[in-house]
C-alpha positions, 0 to 999 in steps of 0.5 A, spaced: 322 295 870 317 290 867 322 290 861 328 289 865 325 283 869 322 280 862 329 281 859 333 278 865 328 272 865 328 271 858 336 271 858 336 266 864 331 261 860 336 261 854 342 260 858 338 254 861 336 251 854 343 253 852 347 249 857 351 243 855 348 238 859 352 232 857 359 235 856 359 234 849 361 240 846 368 243 846 366 249 842 359 252 845 359 258 840 358 253 834 351 253 831 352 246 828 350 243 835 343 242 833 340 238 839 339 240 846 339 234 851 334 236 855 334 232 862 328 227 863 325 230 869 324 237 865 319 233 861 312 235 864 314 242 862 315 241 855 309 236 854 304 242 856 302 246 850 302 252 854 310 253 855 310 254 847 304 258 847 307 263 852 314 264 848 310 265 841 305 270 845 312 273 848 314 274 841 308 278 839 307 282 845 314 284 847 318 290 843 324 287 838 330 287 843 326 282 847 322 278 842 329 277 839 330 273 846 323 269 846 325 267 838 332 265 841 329 260 846 324 258 841 330 256 837 332 251 843 325 249 844 325 246 836 332 243 838 329 238 844 332 231 843 327 227 840 327 221 845 324 226 850 317 224 847 313 218 845 311 218 838 304 221 839 307 227 844 312 228 839 307 229 833 303 234 838 309 238 840 311 239 832 304 241 831 304 246 836 311 249 833 308 249 826 302 253 828 307 258 831 311 259 825 304 260 821 302 265 826 309 269 825 308 269 818 301 271 817 303 277 821 310 278 819 311 285 822 316 283 827 320 280 822 322 287 819 327 287 825 334 284 823 335 281 830 328 277 829 329 276 822 335 272 823 333 268 829 326 266 825 331 263 820 335 259 825 328 257 828 326 254 821 333 251 819 332 247 826 325 245 825 328 241 819 334 239 823 330 235 828 324 233 825 324 228 819 320 231 812 315 225 813 313 228 820 313 235 817 308 233 812 303 229 817 302 236 821 295 239 819 297 246 817 303 243 813 300 245 806 299 252 808 305 253 812 310 250 807 307 256 802 308 261 807 315 259 808 316 259 800 314 266 799 318 268 805 324 265 802 323 268 795 322 275 798 328 274 802 332 272 796 330 278 792 332 283 798 339 280 796 343 286 800 339 284 807 342 279 812 346 275 807 348 271 814 341 269 815 339 267 808 344 261 810 339 258 814 333 259 809 337 255 804 339 250 809 332 248 811 330 247 803 337 244 802 335 239 807 328 238 805 329 236 798 335 232 800 330 228 804 325 227 799 327 220 796 326 217 803 319 220 805 314 214 805 308 217 807 302 218 802 301 226 804 304 230 798 311 234 800 309 240 795 317 241 794 316 239 787 312 246 786 316 250 791 323 248 790 324 250 783 321 257 785 326 258 790 332 256 785 329 261 780 328 267 786 336 266 787 338 266 780 334 272 778 336 276 784 343 275 783 343 277 776 338 283 778 343 285 783 349 286 778 347 293 775 345 296 782 352 294 785 356 297 779 352 303 778 352 305 786 359 302 787 356 297 793 360 291 795 359 286 790 357 279 793 361 275 788 367 278 792 365 274 798 367 267 795 366 263 801 359 265 802 357 265 795 360 258 794 357 256 801 350 258 798 351 255 791 353 248 795 346 249 798 342 251 792 345 245 788 341 240 792 335 245 791 336 245 784 336 238 783 329 238 785 325 238 778 332 239 774 328 240 768 325 247 770 332 249 773 336 248 766 330 251 762 331 257 766 338 257 766 339 256 758 334 261 757 338 266 761 344 264 758 342 265 751 339 272 752 345 275 756 350 272 751 347 275 745 346 282 749 354 281 750 355 280 743 351 285 741 355 290 745 361 288 743 360 289 736 356 295 737 360 301 734 358 305 741 361 300 746 359 302 752 364 300 758 359 300 763 354 296 760 359 291 758 361 290 765 354 289 767 353 284 762 360 280 764 358 280 771 351 277 769 355 272 765 360 270 771 354 269 776 351 264 770 357 260 769 358 259 777 350 257 777 352 252 771 358 250 774 355 248 781 349 245 778 354 240 774 358 239 780 352 237 784 351 231 780 349 225 784 351 218 781 345 214 784 340 219 783 342 222 776 338 220 770 341 220 762 336 226 761 339 230 767 346 228 764 344 231 757 341 237 760 348 238 763 351 238 756 346 243 754 349 248 759 356 246 759 356 247 751 354 255 753 360 255 758 365 252 753 362 257 747 363 263 752 370 261 753 372 262 746 368 268 746 372 271 752 379 268 749 377 272 742 378 278 745 385 277 748 389 281 749 385 287 749 380 286 754 379 281 760 374 280 766 377 277 772 370 275 775 368 271 768 375 268 768 375 266 775 368 263 774 370 259 768 376 256 772 370 254 777 366 251 772 372 247 769 374 244 776 367 242 777 366 239 770 373 235 771 370 232 778 364 230 775 365 228 767 372 227 766 375 220 769 375 213 769 369 212 773 365 215 768 362 212 762 365 215 756 358 215 752 355 219 757 349 223 754 353 230 757 357 229 751 352 228 746 350 235 745 357 238 746 359 233 740 354 236 735 355 243 737 363 244 739 366 237 736 367 235 743 366 228 743 369 225 750 373 227 756 380 227 752 377 233 748 375 236 754 382 236 757 385 239 751 380 245 751 382 245 759 390 245 757 389 250 751 385 255 756 390 254 762 396 256 757 392 262 754 391 264 761 398 264 763 400 267 756 395 273 756 393 274 764 400 274 767 398 281 771 392 278 774 394 275 780 387 272 782 386 269 775 394 266 774 394 263 781 387 260 780 389 257 773 395 254 776 392 251 782 387 248 776 393 246 772 396 242 779 390 239 780 390 236 773 397 234 774 396 230 780 389 227 778 387 223 772 393 221 768 392 224 761 400 226 761 400 224 754 395 229 752 398 234 756 405 233 753 402 233 746 399 240 747 405 243 751 410 241 746 407 239 739 401 243 738 403 249 734 398 253 737 401 253 744 408 251 743 413 252 749 420 252 747 423 250 754 430 252 751 428 259 750 426 263 757 420 261 759 418 268 761 417 270 754 411 266 753 409 267 760 409 274 763 407 272 770 414 269 770 418 275 769 422 279 774 422 286 772 421 292 777 414 292 775 412 286 778 411 286 785 415 280 789 409 277 792 407 276 784 413 271 784 409 266 789 405 263 783 412 260 780 412 254 785 405 251 783 407 252 776 414 249 776 411 243 780 405 242 775 410 242 769 415 238 772 410 232 774 408 232 766 415 232 764 417 227 768 413 222 765 416 223 758 423 224 761 424 218 765 432 217 767 434 221 761 439 226 764 440 230 757 433 231 757 433 234 764 439 238 763 435 241 757 429 242 761 433 246 767 436 250 761 433 257 763 434 256 770 441 254 769 442 261 764 439 265 770 443 262 775 449 263 771 447 270 770 446 271 778 453 268 779 456 273 774 452 279 778 455 277 784 462 277 781 462 283 778 459 290 779 453 287 783 446 290 782 443 288 788 436 289 786 436 285 780 440 279 783 435 279 789 429 278 784 432 273 780 434 269 786 427 269 789 424 267 782 429 261 782 428 259 789 421 259 788 422 255 781 426 250 784 422 249 790 416 247 785 421 242 781 424 239 788 417 238 790 415 234 784 421 229 784 419 224 788 423 218 785 431 217 787 433 217 780 430 224 778 432 227 785 439 225 784 439 229 777 437 235 781 442 234 786 447 233 781 445 239 778 445 244 784 451 241 788 456 245 789 455 251 785 448 253 785 448 251 793 453 256 794 450 262 791 444 261 795 448 261 801 451 267 799 444 270 798 443 268 805 449 272 808 447 278 804 440 279 805 438 276 812 434 282 814 430 281 808 425 275 809 422 276 802 429 274 799 431 269 805 424 265 806 424 262 799 431 260 799 430 257 806 423 254 804 427 251 798 432 248 803 427 245 807 424 242 801 430 239 799 432 236 805 425 232 805 426 224 804 419 223 801 418 217 798 425 215 800 428 219 794 434 221 798 436 214 798 443 215 795 448 209 793 452 206 798 459 209 795 455 216 795 457 221 800 451 226 797 447 225 804 452 227 808 454 233 803 447 235 803 446 235 811 453 239 811 450 245 806 443 245 810 447 246 817 451 251 814 445 255 811 442 254 818 448 256 822 449 262 817 442 265 818 441 263 825 447 267 827 446 273 823 438 273 825 440 274 832 445 280 831 438 284 829 437 285 837 430 286 840 425 287 835 418 290 836 412 286 836 409 287 829 416 285 826 418 279 830 415 274 826 416 276 819 423 278 820 425 273 825 421 267 827 418 265 821 425 264 818 427 260 825 421 256 824 423 254 817 430 252 819 427 248 824 423 244 819 429 243 815 433 241 821 427 236 823 427 233 816 434 232 816 435 229 822 429 224 821 430 222 814 435 216 815 440 218 810 445 221 814 449 217 819 451 222 824 456 218 828 461 220 822 461 227 824 464 226 830 468 220 828 472 224 823 472 231 827 467 234 822 463 240 826 457 241 822 453 237 826 455 240 833 454 247 829 447 246 827 445 243 834 448 249 837 445 254 832 438 251 834 439 252 841 441 259 840 435 261 836 431 257 841 433 261 847 432 268 843 424 266 843 420 267 849 415 261 851 409 265 849 412 266 842 413 259 841 406 257 843 403 263 840 405 262 833 402 256 830 408 255 824 413 256 829 410 251 834 409 246 829 416 246 827 419 246 834 416 241 837 416 235 832 424 237 832 424 236 839 421 230 839 426 228 834 432 230 838 429 226 844 428 220 840 435 219 837 440 225 840 439 224 848 446 225 849 446 232 846 440 233 850 444 231 856 450 235 855 446 242 855 447 247 860 442 247 866 438 253 864 437 251 857 434 244 860 430 248 864 427 252 858 426 246 854 422 242 859 418 248 861 416 249 853 414 241 854 410 242 860 407 248 857 405 245 850 402 239 854 396 243 854 396 246 847 389 246 843 393 244 837 394 236 837 400 236 833 404 240 839 401 236 845 402 229 842 410 231 840 410 234 847 408 227 850 412 223 845 418 228 847 417 227 855 416 219 854 423 219 851 426 223 856 423 219 862 424 212 858 432 214 858 432 216 865 429 210 867 433 205 863 439 209 866 437 208 873 436 200 871 443 200 869 445 204 876 443 198 879 448 193 876 454 197 877 459 194 873 465 198 870 462 198 863 455 201 865 458 206 869 462 208 863 456 208 858 452 212 863 455 219 864 450 222 860 445 219 864 448 221 870 448 228 868 441 228 867 439 224 873 443 229 877 439 235 874 432 232 875 434 230 882 436 238 883 429 240 880 424 234 882 418 239 881 419 239 873 417 232 872 412 233 878 408 238 875 408 235 868 405 229 871 400 233 875 398 236 868 397 230 865 393 227 870 388 233 870 388 233 863 386 225 863 381 226 869 378 233 867 379 235 860 376 233 853 383 229 852 383 228 844 390 224 844 389 219 850 394 214 847 399 220 846 398 222 853 398 215 856 405 214 853 409 218 858 405 217 864 407 210 867 415 212 867 413 219 870 409 215 876 415 210 877 420 215 877 416 219 882 412 214 886 411 219 893 409 225 889 404 220 885 401 218 892 400 225 894 397 227 887 392 221 888 390 223 895 389 231 893 385 229 886 380 224 890 379 229 896 378 235 891 371 231 889 365 230 892 364 225 898 360 221 893 365 220 888 371 218 893 370 211 892 369 211 885 376 215 883 380 211 888 378 205 885 380 208 878 387 209 881 387 202 883 385 199 876 390 204 873 396 201 877 393 194 877 398 188 875 404 193 874 410 191 876 416 195 879 422 197 875 419 194 868 417 200 864 417 197 857 413 191 859 408 195 863 407 201 859 401 198 854 398 195 860 
């Protein structure tokens, strides 16, 4: 009974300390809210030293389940806002916290419980978060406590398999301590130069020692959890820069030792595969360490000596690259390759580019050992590595995908196009002749049956990067462009022949999926009017009709339709005004017609599937609909089509695509619209576009469709996703403004106004019959502004005035309800707020008063 009572009391204390006192937290579960805004009238409790002593005593005397709660309370005590105390009081409070830490570490039995251990690690991290290093070093017990914490951290790191989530907090503590060193003004020694290198060493050696255990016992490899590894390495990076010489000396020694062992194993007559795998695992960790430490260079604290050490470390990785590539194509280790790509990217960010002196000391040692004298040489090495990976590692999806991402980053970044061009097209070692099938050179571009369809995803990134590099050289040369497109031309001709003859479905399907992905990559990279027009002329009309046929045939197979629809969506994007065709060119209208055909074909076919199960509805239907909506939105907002032309010449493509939009929409439930993020992020911006420029279409809709659309806006107003809620506010604003302008015209009553306003009359009549629709939205917006954490206030404010002016009676009722719902003491204040809101707003003047 006593234990039960103690548990409830501790939970109550913890809930009190966890309370969000100033309403600043949207997510109360987040652990980064490190300051507890304790009310001032609780001050006396916190000033009594007995309060802290009580909780430390409870930790020592209660069983683990309860002592964990006591530690959780102490985490919050350590996070008390600084302004609660005066300087002397704060120093005394901190002294008591440190004294408690010392007691726990001198009697560490309780920390063998995982719950206690985790909370204690959080407690240590919070100490540094809420107190400055200058304050910590002034505490009487600091030298003993920092030694105890260092020993505790080293022991924790050595037990790598135990509580990896808790290690995050220990590394946070050391990271923040070391980062604070330059700002400490006191004469007291912080002792971090003694302990930080020991922490770094413990992390490095423990990770190398875990490799044989993981491989021999078949345990989960920490390297597979890259998110955790990268987070820990980022923290370690700061710690390692304290006494960097010691870290580098250790890494050089370990790298040399492991590389020599690896070479011996490779050349020994009795090659032991297990030993080789262990050695490769260690080398992968070492490459990650080098990449992290090189990437952690800070311009303002770095010295020439540090740069020289980075050069010493980088040399070894570049030598390892040569060693690994020399074994191809017989053997390859995925983990080492991924680590090398990580290192390459870190080195690129740190030592390649304009911002760096080309005489940087990093190249001194690399020049001696490898002949790499500057960043141009480094880029050549990187490009050779990329091409080698693409040629020989085509069956290893993670390596290919990361290699292509690296190539893409290079093609966007520092413009060494000439170097890349020389390497790609003139350097005999890696020459690619684009006139031949590229897949002969790069197996990952193959489409044989032994390749899964998901492998083809890499192609988009590859062609984006390749096109970027080529466009610098191509310029406006149409013959060169045709030459570049030749492999794709050959493939399309093959597909056309297959369609016209015996029709081998599987082969045609695979070829088309690959082609759609390739073309999307090319289209993404062509951001000028001239280059885009060359692609359009190449595609239209022959090859687009092939894609239309594929959508008709394989609408049931998202593996095929998704890449084609995504290609069309990319094709419709007027990025950088690239779709700005000449005045005499019909291309904009032709392009829109093709998109309209594809969306209508897909929409009609997909609706014929009928009702789908919950697990099938997104992949088979909703994903395709969301891509169609994105394409339509791009077409409507691209400013390259005059939509009045369609009606003028009796062309029904525009009407058809809008009808297809409605049919697809009505087949989707409101809950699905908001539940599937990609669908909501394509539907709501499309609706915003329609309400902005095509209100005549909106007003022509049947009442039940209008109700559906307005309900979807109403539900989207409170969405967590600001893209959705902002689009809803904008759509509502356009509708309300349209209604308001129509009412203003009604007052004038001239014959012309009556004629113009038939559309508006329809919408007004609908709203008069369903007044609750707009009233509900006004209520939602008002409640959002007053009671919610409103993250897009400007968007929310736009439709508000129109809603108020259209529903003045309801606004008065809502205002009275909101005021009476508050405590009596707030009635006058809230009433005054409402007066201020409408102050100076003139009736019937929407646009002039909206900003006010």
